[in-house]
Structure formats: structure tokens, C-alpha cells
N, C-alpha and C positions, 0 to 999 in steps of 0.2 A: 783575885783583884781584877785579873782580866775578865771574869765573868761578870764581875759586878759593872765592870766598864760597858760591856757590851749590853747588859741589861738597861744601864743608865741611857745610852743611845737609842735603843728600841723604844723605851718610854717616852722619850722626847717626841719622836715621829710618828709614834702609832696613831695619835688623834687625827693627824693630817691624812695617813693612808687609809683610815676608817672612812674619812668623810669623802674622799676622792672615789673610793669603791662603792659607796652609797650613792654618789652622783651617777655613776656609770650604770648603776641597776636601774635607776627611776627617771633618766633622760627618754629611753625609747617608750617607757610606759606613759610619760607625759605627752609624746607625740601622738600616741594612740588615742588620747581623749581630743584631740584637736578635730574639728569635723572638717572635711573635704568639702571642695566646691560640689561633686555629685551627692555628698550626704546632705549637705545644706539646702540645696535647691532641687526642685523637683525636675523629672526628666522633661527636656525641652525648654527649660528656663536656663538662663545664665546670670551670673553673679556682677553686679556694677562694680564700679570703683568705689563706692560707699558700703560695699558689703550687703546690698540689699537683692535677694532675687526677682528677677523680672522675666517674663514671658518673651519669647521669641516671636516675630511677626510670621504669618503663614506664607507659603509660595503665592507670589501674586501680590503681595503687599511690602511695603517698606515702613521703617520707623519714623514716627513724626516726634514722639516724645516718650521717654522711658518712664517706668513708674518710680515713684518716690518713697513708698514705703512698702513694708511687707504686707502681702495680701493685696495690693493693687496691681492693676494690668497696665501693660504698655500700651500707648496709641499708636496705632497702625492706621495706613491709608492705601488704597489700591494704587498700583502702578499706572501712571499715565500712559496715553496710547504711544505706541513706539518704544515701550520699555516693558522689562520683564523682571521677575524673580522666580527661580524654578526650586528653591529650598527653604527651609527655615533659616531666618536672619534676624539680625539687629542693625541693619545697615540703613542710613538714611536716604541711600539713593539706589534706585533700579538699574538695572543693565539696559544698553541699548541693544533694539532687536537686530538681527543680522539682515543684509538685503542680499538677495540673489542677483547675481551679475550675468546678464545674457552675453555679455562681451567676453567672459570668460566661460563660458559654454555652461552656465548654471541654470536651473529651472526650479519654480517654487513647487514642494511638494504639500506644505501646510503653513498657513500664515502665522505671523507672531500673535501670542495672545499674552495676558497679563501673568501668566504663570509658566509659560514655555517660550522657548525662542522659535524664530523661524526655521523651517525645516527645508532645505535645499539639496538638491541630486545634480549630478552631472548629466546633461542631455545624451540623448542615443549617440552611440559611436565613441563616446568618452567615458573615462573612469576615475574615481577619485584616488589621488596619490596624497598621502598625509605628509605634511611637513613636521607637525608637533601635533599634541594632545588637541588642539583647537582649529588649528590651520590646516588647509588642505588646498590642492588645486586640481583641476579637471585636465587630463592628459588624453590624447586621441588613442584610442585603442590599437594595439599592434595586430599586423597581420601576419600569418604564419607565412613562412617561405615555402619553396617549390618542393623541398624536401622534407617538409614538415608536415603534420595534420593537426588539426584543433582538438585538443583535449577538454579544454574548458571555455566556453562562450565568453565574451568580455561583457561584463554587468556595469552598473553605475557604481559598485564598490570595488570591483577588482578587474584587473586586465585580462587580456587573452591569456590562455596557457596553452602552448603548443609543445608538442612532443615528436620526436622522429618518426618518420614512416617505417612501415615494416622494412627489414633488410638494410636499416640505416642505423648509426649509433653516434651520439654527441660527443664531440671532441672540442674543448674551448668554445662553447657557445655555437658550434657549427656541426652539421649532421653530415657524416662521412659513409659511404657504401661499406657494408658490411664485407666484401670482397676483399677490401684492404685492411679489415680488422685482423689485430693480434690475440693471442690466447687470452690476454688479460680482459679483453672486451667483448667476447663471444657472449657472456651473459647479456649485454645490452640489445643483441640482435635477436630476432624472431628464431624459435626452435627449428622450424623448417629449414633455414638456412645453414645450420649446423648437424643436421642429422648425417648420419653416415650413409655412404652410397651402398645401394645393395648389391650383394656379391654378383659377379659375373656368373652366368650359367657354365655348366661344365663344358670345357672346351672353348669359352670365351677369349681367353687370352690368346689362343691359337689363332681364332678368326681376325683378332686385332691385329696381331703380326702379320698374316697373309694380306690382310688389307693394307697396312703399311708398306709391305714390299711391292705390291701391286702399283700404288701411288708412285712408289720411287721408280719404278720401271718404265711407267708411262712418261713420266718427267724426263728420265734418260732418252728415250725412244724420241720424244719431240725435240730434245737437244741434238741428238745424231742427225735427224732429218734436216733441222735448220742448218747445221754446219755443213751438211753434204750439199744442200742446195748452194750455199753461199761459195763452196769450193768450185762445184761444177760450173756455176755460173762464171766465175772468174777464168776456169780453164778455157770454156768455149769463148769467150771475149779474146783471150791471148791467141787461141787458134785462128778467129776470124781476122785477127790483126797481121798475121805472118804474111798472106799473099802481098799486103801492100807496104810493108815496111822491112827495112834491114835493120835488125836487132842492134847491130854493132854502130850503126851510124846515127840512130834517132831512138829517143824515149818512148816509152808506151802511151805516156799521156799526150804527145804531140800527134800520133796516130790516131789515138780516140777521137782527138778535135777533128782531124780529117774524115772520119767515118760517122760520127755522131755529134749531134747538136746538144750543147749542154746549157740548162736554164739554171740560174741561180737567183731565186727570189729572195728578196730582202729579208722577209719574214722568216720563212722556214728554208733552211740551206738542204734542199732536195735536188738530186741530180737525176734528171730525167733524159733517157737515152733515146732519141729518135733520129731516124734518117735525115741527113741534110736536105732540106727542100731546093736550096738554090742549085745543088749539084744533082745531076740525074744519076743514077745507078750504071748507067753505062759510062758515064763519064769517070765514075770512081774506079771502075775496072781498067780504064785506059789511062790511069794516072801513073806516072813514072813512081820511083821511089820517093820515100818523103824527104829525102836529102834534095833542096831546092837548088835548080840550076840557076834560077833568077827569083824573083819575088812572086811566090805564088798567091793568087788572089784570095783564097779561102782562109789561108793564114794570116795574111795582112789584115783581112777583114775582121777576124775575131780578135786579133790584137787590138784593132783600133776600138772595137767595141768595149775590150776590157779596161781601156784607158781613157775614153770620152765618156762624161756624164750622159745618161740616158736622155736627160732632156735637152741636151746640145747635138743629138745626133743629126736631127732635122736640120738644124742651122748648117751643119758642117755640110751635109750632102748638098743644100740648096747652093752653099758657096762653091762647090766643085761641079755645078752645073745641071744638076738632077732637077727635073720639072716637076711641079707640083702635081700633076696627073699622075706622073710617075710615083711619087711618093703616096698618093691616095690608092692607086692601084696595089702597091705592095702593101699597104694596110689592109686593103680588103682581101688580099690572098692568104695573109697569114694572121691568125689569131694572136700569135706570140709576137710581143713588141721586140724582142731579139730578133726574130726570124723576119720581121719587116724590115728591121734596120739593117740586117744582113742584106736583103734583097736590095734596098736603095743604094747601098755602096757597091753592090755587085753592079748595078745598072752603069754607075760611073765607072767602074774599073774595067769592065769588059768593052764599054764604049771606046774608052781611050786606048785599049790593047788592040781592038778591031782597027781603029784609026791608025796605029802605028804597025800594024801587022803582027801583032803578038800572039800567033799559035792559038786560034780559036777561043782567045779571051781568058786562058787560065793563068797566064804570066802577065805580071804587071812591069811595064817598061819604067826604067829610071826617072823620065821627066815627071810621069804622072804621081811617082813617089814624092819628088820635090815639090810638086804642086800642092799634095798633101799635107806636107810638111808646114809650107808657107801658110796655108788656111788656118793649122791648128795654132800658130804661132799669131795669127791675126785675131784668133778667138780667145787669145790669152790662155791657151794649153800649151804652153812651152814645155812643160813638164811631159806631156805624152809625146810631143815630138822629139824630145831627147832620148825617150825609150825606144822609139822606133829607130833612130840612128843608131843607138847603141846594137839594138838587135841585128840590124841590116849592114853593120860596118859602114855607115856613112861618115865620112870625114868634114 
């Protein structure tokens, strides 16, 4: 019974399955009999909406009227001036010709014709930079930098191509010298830079060691001579100072002032030791100890010159009674401005000392010092006056 039931169901469905199977077999076969566009129309023609094969217009022409039946030809006409077509077509319109623009650094190579567009190129010194398949712009040719050399000259179609000079390698669009190169970039540098050094001849290392020792010996010898010179100079200076000063009573600096004239230019702080021109050599040897019994003229003058601005010294000595002729004579006798100022103040100090009977002019009496302090204050140099009062214990 079950078998009969199965056979009954199969009998009912079997015609439907057979029909479906036959359709699947014949549909691909039917499509093979339908002609395609290429099979229905000759090469170079196209099929219209009505299913008719019409010929395409040649380059330089545009379509005026398509064909209406099989075997007829389309009506085409030449493109007007300023327009073109450069391929087979069935378009009713031609394309507009390109115009070369001098403002954009273009110049014409060939003019536009009905079957080809205008050909432009970039003028000398510029190259074509493509924006897309049909658009471009002319850019100025690049110049190779100082550490680069030209590999390819700039052309209307391509920019200049630069490469690093010998013994340089490129890092991040910049050429670096090979002497700073690491092992990874040796291949970018020229082979001669990385060739191994020739071995030293036999005994070469010994020669290098001897040469190095000799150089060191010369340097040490120069240093030794320099140190000996400085120490000897200081020793001689101290010995020269001993006859004039008592070490327990006065410093070496104050004694050097009595023996030497110190110039301190504003630009270069150099110390030039020269014998004092205002005091004769004989007077120096007749001087007593550096401890002053009264106010010593040289010491006072140097102190005044240290405290009073250079531009106000002449004004000070004039106010103290020194004549213009004496000022001019001091400037003629001494090239150094400080020496000339010293001589001007000495004229005033010794004249006052002789008037007061001050021991051949080497000691300054108190009235003259008071006069100096008053004049300093009149010139608004009260700070200098206070320094002198402190130094000489004036209340």
C-alpha cells in the first residue's frame, strides 16, 4: 500500500518536473539564437533605438541625421571652425578647441583642426603638471640646491630631477654629508668614501706615537716657559717695591700706584706699567715710606682721577685756578689723557703747597684739600667728595 501511494504521488508530479527540466535545457539554447549588436551591425556602425544599424561619422564630422532603414547611410557634416571631433562618433555636436593661454605660461605647438584639438606646451622654464586626464597646469622648473646636482634637465613635460652630489646621501628630501652617515646609508654614498684605508707601512704606528709624544712635549714646554715668565715677572715687581714700602704698613697695590702709572681704557682692560711722568726718578728715591705723614699729592691725584669722570676733569682744574695755557701744555706734553689730567692737577697741588711751604710740593695742606672738596660739591660730585673725606679721615 505504501508503495502504491508513493507511485501515485510521483505520477501526479512527474509531468510538471519534466516540463521544468525541458525549459532549463532550452532557455540557454534560445539565447544563443538572439543576435547581439556586434553580430547584427557591421564593425564601425551602431544600432539605433529602432533596431537599425547606422554608420558612425568619421573624425572631423558630426551627425546631422541618422539613417532610417537598413542599408541607408547617416548624414554627417564637417565640424565648424573652432570645433573638432577626433574619433568615430554619432554625436550631433563637435567639441570646442583648446586655447593656449600665455598668462598660464602656455604656447601653441599646432593649431586646432576639424579632426584634432589644439596642441599646447609649457613655455621654456616651465613643465606640465597633470591635474587629471585632460587638465594640467604649467609650473616653474625646480632648481637643484647647493648640495645637489642635476640628473635630468627640465622639459616641457617633466620637472628637473636632482640627485645628491658625491659624498652626500638623501635623508627626508635633504642631502646630508656622508661623514655623518651610518652603516645603513653607506650604499647611498660614493664608493671612494667608504673604501678602507691602506695599512700603514711597517713601523708606521711607532712613528705616529713618537710624533704625538713630540707634540705633547712642545705644548708642555711652551706652558712651562709661560708660567716661568709670569712668576719671574711678579717676583721682580715685588723686589722693586721693597725699597719704597713697608710691607706691614701698606698693600702692594698702593705701592704700585706710587711707582707705576696705570691706564684703564674703557674697551680693553689692559694694565700698562710705565714710570710716572709727573714725578721724577730722583724724587721717587727720595720719597719716605708709603705711609703718608700728610696728604701725598700723587696718591690724592690718582684718587681724584678714579672718582671724577674724565669729561669733568678740565672743568675741575679750571675751577681750582689752573690756567688754560697750563692745561694746553699738559695735553701737549702727554699723549695719554690720564697723564695729562694728572699733570693739570699736579700744577694746582704743587702751586698751593709751595705757597704754603709744603716741602717741595709733595704734600698737600689741609686748606687745599678743603678747597678741592668744595669745588667737587659745586660740580654736583658730592659722592667723590665723600669718598675723599672717608679716605683721609675728614670730619
